[in-house]
Structures are given as C-alpha cells and as structure tokens.
DRENKERO-548079 format. One line per 5 residues: number of its first residue (from 1); for each residue z, x, y of C-alpha. Coordinates in pm, 1 decimal, decimal comma, padded with zeros to 6 digits. Layout:
BEGIN
NUM) Z:X:Y  ...
***
This chain:
BEGIN
1) 05000,3:12452,3:-05992,2  04617,9:12441,3:-06185,7  04758,0:12445,2:-06548,2  04883,2:12094,0:-06431,1  04534,6:12010,0:-06265,5
6) 04364,9:12053,9:-06562,1  04606,0:11878,2:-06791,9  04606,9:11576,7:-06562,0  04210,0:11567,0:-06445,7  04084,8:11585,4:-06833,7
11) 04348,8:11343,6:-06966,6  04311,5:11164,7:-06691,1  03896,4:11182,7:-06783,4  03982,1:11137,1:-07129,0  04143,1:10823,0:-07092,9
16) 03812,4:10673,3:-06933,4  03664,0:10706,4:-07221,4  03892,6:10557,4:-07431,9  03917,5:10245,5:-07128,1  03540,3:10239,3:-07188,9
21) 03578,3:10217,8:-07593,2  03933,1:09906,9:-07588,0  03658,1:09729,3:-07340,1  03399,3:09766,2:-07584,4  03546,5:09612,0:-07864,6
26) 03669,8:09352,8:-07628,6  03367,5:09233,7:-07547,5  03200,9:09207,3:-07898,5  03511,8:08985,6:-07984,8  03244,4:08778,3:-08075,6
31) 02993,7:08992,7:-08272,9  02943,3:08935,3:-08578,3  02998,5:09183,5:-08842,9  03164,2:09394,2:-08586,8  03392,6:09643,0:-08663,0
36) 03597,5:09778,8:-08413,3  03553,5:10192,8:-08275,5  03829,7:10378,0:-08303,1  03909,7:10741,6:-08056,3  04096,1:11019,8:-08068,7
41) 04221,8:11291,7:-07888,8  04265,4:11664,5:-07988,5  04354,2:11941,5:-07679,7  04133,4:12230,5:-07605,1  04187,9:12587,2:-07488,7
46) 04009,6:12712,9:-07214,8  03867,3:13080,6:-07284,0  03746,4:13288,8:-06998,8  03902,1:13583,6:-06849,2  04263,4:13645,2:-06922,7
51) 04467,5:13496,1:-07135,6  04329,0:13169,1:-07262,9  04690,1:12966,6:-07127,1  04482,5:12659,9:-07002,5  04438,8:12299,4:-07167,7
56) 04292,5:11986,4:-07139,1  04213,7:11741,4:-07403,0  03858,0:11595,0:-07540,6  03778,6:11264,7:-07637,8  03646,0:11244,8:-08089,5
61) 03511,8:10975,5:-08185,5  03719,0:10945,4:-08501,7  03497,1:10638,4:-08737,5  03553,5:10265,0:-08703,5  03828,8:10069,4:-08897,5
66) 03838,0:09967,3:-09214,5  03980,7:09576,3:-09144,7  03833,5:09284,8:-09238,7  03715,8:09047,9:-09008,1  03735,4:08691,2:-09058,8
71) 03518,9:08482,9:-09319,1  03381,9:08134,3:-09184,9  03184,1:07916,7:-09419,7  02804,4:07813,3:-09287,8  02611,1:07623,4:-09527,1
76) 02284,4:07848,4:-09385,9  02118,0:07913,7:-09731,8  02069,2:08276,1:-09554,7  02407,8:08446,4:-09423,9  02631,7:08586,8:-09589,6
81) 02939,2:08825,2:-09583,1  02998,4:09065,2:-09747,9  03342,6:08975,6:-09978,2  03565,5:09301,5:-09978,4  03488,8:09657,8:-09901,1
86) 03094,9:09736,1:-09875,2  02809,3:09664,8:-09674,8  02409,3:09638,5:-09681,8  02130,5:09861,1:-09639,8  01911,3:09806,8:-09360,8
91) 01660,9:10048,1:-09138,1  01734,6:10129,6:-08829,7  01466,2:10191,5:-08518,2  01412,6:10519,5:-08580,0  01271,4:10353,4:-09007,7
96) 01592,6:10646,3:-09178,2  01863,4:10363,3:-09378,1  02207,0:10295,4:-09154,5  02451,0:09956,2:-09283,1  02605,3:09588,3:-09153,3
101) 02845,9:09395,5:-09271,4  02596,1:09155,2:-08987,2  02481,4:08870,8:-09290,5  02305,6:08632,8:-09011,1  02053,5:08696,0:-09202,5
106) 01686,0:08545,2:-09085,7  01257,6:08541,5:-09171,1  00988,6:08730,7:-08853,8  00705,3:08565,2:-08804,2  00566,9:08807,9:-09101,6
111) 00760,2:08685,3:-09289,5  01027,6:08999,9:-09359,7  01362,9:09004,4:-09424,2  01590,5:09130,9:-09134,7  01945,5:09109,7:-08950,5
116) 01978,9:08858,3:-08622,0  01899,3:09119,4:-08431,5  01659,2:09223,8:-08581,5  01704,6:09524,9:-08829,8  01481,6:09512,1:-09143,9
121) 01717,3:09482,2:-09450,0  01619,0:09723,9:-09705,7  01577,9:09563,2:-10133,2  01596,1:09883,8:-10368,6  01205,7:09999,4:-10308,1
126) 01207,2:09934,4:-09867,2  01207,2:09602,6:-09654,7  01190,6:09256,2:-09800,0  00896,3:09027,9:-09801,9  01011,4:08674,5:-09815,9
131) 00641,8:08471,3:-09880,0  00650,4:08098,1:-09735,5  00944,8:07881,2:-09941,9  01066,1:07528,7:-09956,6  01435,7:07653,0:-10066,6
136) 01657,2:07999,9:-10058,0  01922,3:08155,6:-10284,8  02128,1:08464,8:-10182,7  02253,5:08557,6:-10493,0  02650,6:08713,8:-10557,6
141) 02487,3:09011,8:-10609,9  02208,2:08995,9:-10349,8  01945,9:08909,7:-10549,7  01674,1:08671,7:-10359,8  01529,5:08397,0:-10530,2
146) 01278,9:08106,2:-10370,1  01129,6:07769,6:-10458,2  00748,7:07871,1:-10362,7  00544,5:07624,4:-10138,3  00408,3:07296,4:-10420,6
151) 00657,6:07369,0:-10712,2  00884,2:07176,7:-10922,9  01241,2:07179,4:-10781,6  01379,1:07327,2:-10987,0  01123,6:07658,7:-11028,2
156) 01304,6:07909,2:-10920,3  01202,3:08250,8:-10826,9  01276,5:08611,9:-10788,8  01202,5:08804,9:-10466,7  01349,5:09074,4:-10429,9
161) 01764,7:09198,4:-10450,9  01930,7:09285,6:-10085,4  02041,0:09729,9:-10109,7  02424,1:09684,9:-10139,3  02599,1:10031,1:-10080,9
166) 02988,3:10134,2:-10084,3  03036,6:10521,0:-09981,7  03365,0:10661,3:-09890,1  03455,4:10458,3:-09500,0  03547,9:10847,4:-09356,7
171) 03230,3:10987,5:-09551,9  03001,1:10740,7:-09255,6  02957,5:10770,2:-08882,8  02881,3:10497,8:-08591,8  02574,6:10520,8:-08336,5
176) 02465,4:10393,7:-08058,0  02258,4:10112,9:-08179,2  02572,7:10011,9:-08374,4  02465,5:10067,4:-08726,9  02655,7:10292,0:-09004,5
181) 02508,8:10602,4:-09093,7  02633,6:10894,9:-09348,5  02713,1:11208,3:-09290,7  02498,0:11371,0:-09408,4  02171,9:11126,0:-09385,0
186) 02182,8:11075,6:-09729,8  02138,3:10757,1:-09842,6  02391,1:10582,3:-09980,6  02365,8:10438,7:-10347,4  02310,4:10092,1:-10435,2
191) 02590,4:10033,5:-10624,8  02672,7:09678,5:-10834,0  03038,5:09691,9:-10735,5  02938,9:09485,9:-10449,3  02897,6:09090,5:-10386,3
196) 02801,0:08844,7:-10111,0  02982,7:08554,5:-09969,6  02639,8:08336,6:-09936,4  02676,0:08066,5:-09678,8  02910,7:08251,2:-09497,7
201) 02906,3:08431,7:-09218,7  03208,5:08778,3:-09117,2  03362,0:08786,2:-08842,0  03427,3:09089,6:-08554,2  03729,8:09288,6:-08668,8
206) 03842,6:09256,2:-08313,5  04210,7:09259,1:-08300,7  04234,1:09030,4:-07913,7  04515,5:09093,6:-07832,6  04590,4:09423,5:-07963,4
211) 04248,3:09522,6:-07724,4  04458,8:09350,6:-07484,3  04716,4:09606,1:-07487,3  04583,0:09871,0:-07508,5  04307,3:09848,4:-07253,9
216) 04646,2:09747,6:-07007,1  04816,6:10074,1:-07156,2  04540,7:10287,1:-07055,5  04527,7:10200,1:-06749,6  04901,4:10269,0:-06715,5
221) 04844,7:10615,3:-06846,4  04562,6:10686,6:-06602,0  04776,8:10579,7:-06354,5  05030,1:10847,1:-06439,7  04780,2:11142,5:-06474,1
226) 04664,7:11041,1:-06110,5  04991,8:11034,2:-06004,8  05049,2:11369,0:-06152,6  04787,5:11538,3:-05973,4  04878,2:11361,7:-05611,5
231) 05220,1:11560,5:-05665,5  05040,5:11900,3:-05774,6  04913,4:11872,0:-05463,3  05156,9:11809,8:-05261,6  05405,2:12047,2:-05403,6
236) 05076,4:12315,4:-05329,3  05118,3:12266,6:-04959,9  05499,2:12293,9:-04989,1  05448,3:12599,2:-05079,0  05138,8:12689,6:-04875,3
241) 05363,3:12580,2:-04568,8  05603,7:12815,2:-04691,0  05416,0:13119,7:-04777,6  05340,3:13093,5:-04362,8  05769,0:13080,2:-04343,4
246) 05753,1:13405,7:-04458,3
***
C-alpha cells in the first residue's frame, strides 16, 4: 500500500512544482526577451533497508525554450533585438558574466549602459560606459557610436561594442535572477556571427495558449494524484477491518 502512496504523493508534489513553472511563464508573457522555462521529471528509487522497491518522482529543470519572441519596432535608439540565435552579455549581480535577450537598454546616471532591470551591459573589456551625447546609434554588430555634445552633426565616435555570444543552448542554465550562464561558469567567447536589430525589441517567447493548457492539465493531474491517495487510504481502512474480523 505504501508503494501507491509514494507514487501518488511524490507525483502530486512535483506536479505542483511544474504548475509553478507554468504559472511563472504565463506571468512573464509580456516581459521583454523572456525565455520560457522548461521542467522535466525523473523516476528515482528510494534507497534503504531491504529491496529498493519504492519509487518517487523528482522534478528537474531542463533549461529554457529555444523559440524566439516576436520582434516589434520601437524606433528608440537604445532598443535592440538579437537577430536569430545569440545573447547579449551582461554583468550579473554577483559580478559574473551572464546572458540575456532583453534589449531594452538604458544609460544610468553614471553613464553606464545597462539593461532595463539594471544589469550592466558588457563590452570586450568590461561594462560599457557612455559619455554625454546628443545622438547615439547601435550598429548591427553591437558597435555603439555617439555624437558628443557640441560636435558637428556628421561627427560620430565609437565608444564601445556590445559583447554578443552564441554558446550552445544546451550548455546554458537559467538562474533565479532570470539570467543565463554557462554550466561550467566559463565566459563564452564573443561571436561575430550574432547581429542586432536596432530600434526594435524582442518580446517573450511564451505561448499564452500553451501555458494555459499546461496549467489546466497539471491541475487535473494533481486531482488524480489526490484521488489515488484517498483510494489507497480507503483500501487500507477496509483491509484493517477485514483483519479485525479474523
């Protein structure tokens, strides 16, 4: 009887976690450059005295979806969208190098180029600092050019180049901060093959309909697991009554 409880109880627990992932994806359907999370399950045997005859389920993150969000034109000079595969390198809060597809960039009060949520954007030599300017352009290769204050209209100076990378998606893991990192924490090499679309933003790659269907499916699976546990309890009670009759 306890075998049934192990399967049903552990299954219900992991289904709740999977539903949390689906809910998180749906909540970020309008987040710029958001990559939907994926979750998978594995069966594990419970080790202990006697035979390993008890099995439970374990939820494991399997990365993010590789689909691309819809690119929308904004006309804002600091907005960029990654064209095809690739990532923008940023500095994570812990100082490590991480990657994102969120291209809603801005310049903070210190002149540092950051993402919309404040992560410093990295160049070849570290975080990019933008001097005061009258005009700014970001090229397809990530080159940032500005027209300094007081200069002629045709005067443009290159102040940096955004580090663009194209690591194998299977070698990336997503952190709790929403940024991706390499599994071995070794910074990816800059790639000349990754390009940007200036004046545009990539939306979330979450499929709203699919996320809703998943949530409904998980809710039904959870109900089934609870029903199995209730049936196991009823059978256990009936078996106990039969034993009392003996």
